[in-house]
C-alpha positions as CSV (number, residue, x, y, z in Angstrom):
1,M,59.3,245.4,-22.0
2,R,59.7,247.7,-24.4
3,K,57.4,250.4,-23.0
4,L,59.3,250.0,-19.6
5,T,62.7,250.6,-21.1
6,I,61.2,253.7,-22.9
7,S,59.4,254.9,-19.4
8,A,62.8,254.1,-17.2
9,I,64.8,256.2,-19.3
10,V,61.6,259.2,-19.7
11,A,62.0,258.7,-15.8
12,S,65.4,258.8,-15.3
13,V,66.0,262.1,-17.4
14,M,63.2,263.3,-15.1
15,L,64.4,262.4,-12.0
16,F,68.2,263.5,-12.6
17,S,67.7,266.6,-14.5
18,A,70.3,268.7,-13.0
19,T,73.6,270.6,-15.0
20,S,76.6,268.4,-16.0
21,Y,80.0,267.3,-16.6
22,A,81.3,263.9,-16.9
23,Q,83.8,260.9,-17.9
24,V,83.5,257.6,-18.8
25,Y,80.3,255.5,-17.6
26,N,81.9,252.7,-19.7
27,T,83.4,249.5,-18.9
28,A,85.9,247.9,-21.6
29,Q,83.4,245.4,-21.9
30,K,82.1,245.7,-25.4
31,L,78.2,245.6,-26.6
32,R,77.3,243.2,-29.0
33,E,77.0,243.8,-32.7
34,G,73.7,246.0,-33.6
35,A,72.7,246.5,-29.5
36,V,72.2,250.0,-28.5
37,R,72.8,251.7,-25.1
38,L,72.1,254.5,-23.0
39,C,73.5,256.0,-19.9
40,F,72.3,258.9,-17.6
41,A,74.4,259.8,-14.7
42,P,73.9,263.1,-12.4
43,L,77.2,264.3,-10.9
44,L,78.9,266.3,-9.4
45,L,82.4,268.0,-10.1
46,V,84.8,269.1,-7.3
47,Q,87.6,271.5,-7.8
48,G,89.5,274.2,-6.0
49,G,87.0,273.5,-2.7
50,N,84.0,274.1,-5.6
51,V,81.3,271.3,-5.8
52,D,78.9,271.9,-9.4
53,P,76.2,269.4,-10.1
54,G,75.8,268.0,-13.4
55,F,74.8,265.5,-16.0
56,Y,76.1,263.2,-18.7
57,A,74.2,261.6,-21.3
58,L,75.7,258.7,-23.4
59,G,74.7,256.9,-26.5
60,G,76.1,253.9,-27.7
61,F,75.7,251.1,-30.7
62,G,77.6,247.7,-31.0
63,V,79.4,248.6,-34.4
64,T,80.8,245.1,-34.8
65,K,82.4,242.8,-32.3
66,D,85.8,244.6,-32.2
67,L,84.2,248.1,-31.8
68,D,81.5,250.6,-30.3
69,L,80.6,254.3,-31.5
70,Y,79.5,256.5,-28.5
71,F,78.0,259.9,-28.8
72,N,77.5,262.1,-25.5
73,A,77.1,265.1,-23.9
74,R,77.8,267.2,-21.0
75,L,76.2,269.9,-19.8
76,A,77.5,272.1,-17.0
77,S,78.1,275.1,-15.9
78,N,81.5,277.1,-16.0
79,D,82.0,276.2,-19.6
80,R,82.4,272.4,-19.1
81,S,79.2,271.8,-21.1
82,Y,80.0,269.4,-24.4
83,F,78.9,267.5,-27.2
84,G,81.5,264.3,-28.5
85,A,82.1,260.7,-30.3
86,D,84.2,258.1,-29.7
87,L,85.1,254.3,-30.8
88,Q,85.8,252.4,-28.7
89,W,88.3,249.4,-29.8
90,A,88.2,245.8,-28.3
91,L,92.1,245.2,-27.6
92,I,91.3,242.1,-25.1
93,R,87.8,240.5,-25.2
94,D,88.5,238.2,-22.2
95,N,88.4,238.0,-18.5
96,P,89.7,240.7,-17.9
97,A,88.6,243.4,-20.6
98,L,90.8,245.8,-22.1
99,S,89.5,248.5,-24.5
100,L,90.8,251.8,-25.9
101,S,88.8,254.5,-27.1
102,T,89.4,257.4,-29.1
103,G,87.4,260.9,-29.9
104,A,87.0,263.9,-30.1
105,H,84.1,266.8,-28.9
106,V,83.8,270.4,-29.3
107,S,82.1,272.8,-27.2
108,D,83.8,276.3,-26.8
109,H,86.9,274.9,-27.9
110,L,87.8,271.9,-29.4
111,G,89.2,268.5,-27.6
112,I,90.6,265.2,-28.9
113,D,90.0,262.3,-25.9
114,G,92.0,259.0,-25.2
115,T,90.6,256.5,-22.4
116,L,92.1,252.9,-21.5
117,D,89.7,251.1,-19.5
118,L,90.5,247.5,-17.8
119,A,87.4,245.6,-16.4
120,F,87.2,242.7,-13.9
121,P,83.9,240.5,-14.0
122,V,82.9,239.9,-10.1
123,G,80.0,236.8,-10.1
124,N,77.1,237.5,-13.0
125,T,76.0,240.6,-11.8
126,V,79.1,243.2,-11.0
127,V,81.8,244.5,-13.3
128,L,84.5,246.3,-11.3
129,Y,86.3,248.5,-13.8
130,G,89.0,251.5,-14.0
131,G,91.3,253.3,-15.8
132,L,93.2,256.5,-17.4
133,D,91.1,259.5,-19.2
134,V,93.1,261.8,-21.2
135,N,91.8,264.9,-23.0
136,I,93.7,267.2,-25.6
137,E,92.1,270.4,-24.8
138,F,92.7,273.3,-27.5
139,A,91.3,276.8,-26.0
140,G,92.3,280.5,-26.8
141,G,95.5,279.4,-28.4
142,E,96.7,277.7,-25.5
143,T,96.4,273.7,-24.7
144,F,95.7,272.1,-21.6
145,V,95.5,268.2,-20.9
146,P,93.1,267.1,-18.6
147,A,93.2,263.6,-17.0
148,W,91.9,261.2,-14.7
149,L,92.1,258.0,-13.2
150,F,88.3,256.7,-12.8
151,F,87.2,253.5,-11.3
152,G,83.7,251.8,-10.3
153,P,81.7,249.5,-10.2
154,R,78.6,248.2,-12.5
155,V,76.0,246.9,-11.5
156,Q,73.0,244.8,-13.1
157,I,69.6,245.5,-11.3
158,R,67.9,244.2,-14.1
159,R,68.0,241.8,-17.2
160,N,68.7,245.6,-19.7
161,T,69.3,248.0,-16.7
162,T,73.0,248.4,-14.8
163,L,73.4,250.9,-12.3
164,F,77.1,252.5,-12.7
165,M,78.9,254.6,-10.1
166,E,81.7,256.3,-10.6
167,I,84.7,258.2,-9.1
168,D,87.1,260.4,-11.8
169,L,89.9,261.4,-9.5
170,G,91.6,264.2,-11.7
171,I,95.6,263.6,-11.9
172,T,96.6,266.8,-13.6
173,D,95.9,270.6,-12.1
174,V,93.0,271.3,-15.1
175,A,91.7,268.4,-14.5
176,P,88.6,268.1,-11.7
177,S,87.5,265.5,-9.4
178,I,84.2,263.4,-10.8
179,F,81.7,262.1,-8.8
180,G,79.0,260.3,-10.6
181,L,76.0,257.6,-10.3
182,G,74.2,256.4,-13.9
183,L,71.7,254.3,-15.0
184,S,72.2,252.4,-18.1
185,F,69.6,250.6,-20.6
186,Y,70.7,248.1,-23.1
187,L,68.1,248.1,-26.6
């Protein structure tokens, strides 16, 4: 099973290799303590009539029953690449689940991240999720606040594999809209 999971991860990276810029790709539901999650997502960034393809990678670890640690990387053109880390705090672990993520990222500038995420399980294999994602960007002596409303389904396609489809609607002038499709592997 482990060999199959590693093969699927390598195939996904090869299949989806492009440049990137992404947002959440995470529901409010927590990982089990000690669990590992890897997510890979090609996406499209749309702003001012321009379409920029991208790629997003995320790795997560269930630290406690109420806390996850995530590292993420966005690879994209137009100075949109960055690396970051977030802590996801479970606020409500029930149905629906609610979480708050806080973190930071670095590229050619520094940014602070915050996400409020709500998740509704629908049956045994589908979770509908959405929320608000806000960054505070410090660049060139100026401060910018990109913000998005995001939503999408997460569909379990195998025992340890889920498919994410996400739309992030930019709600501030500096926030592009983002459309993506990703695979998550739980180890």
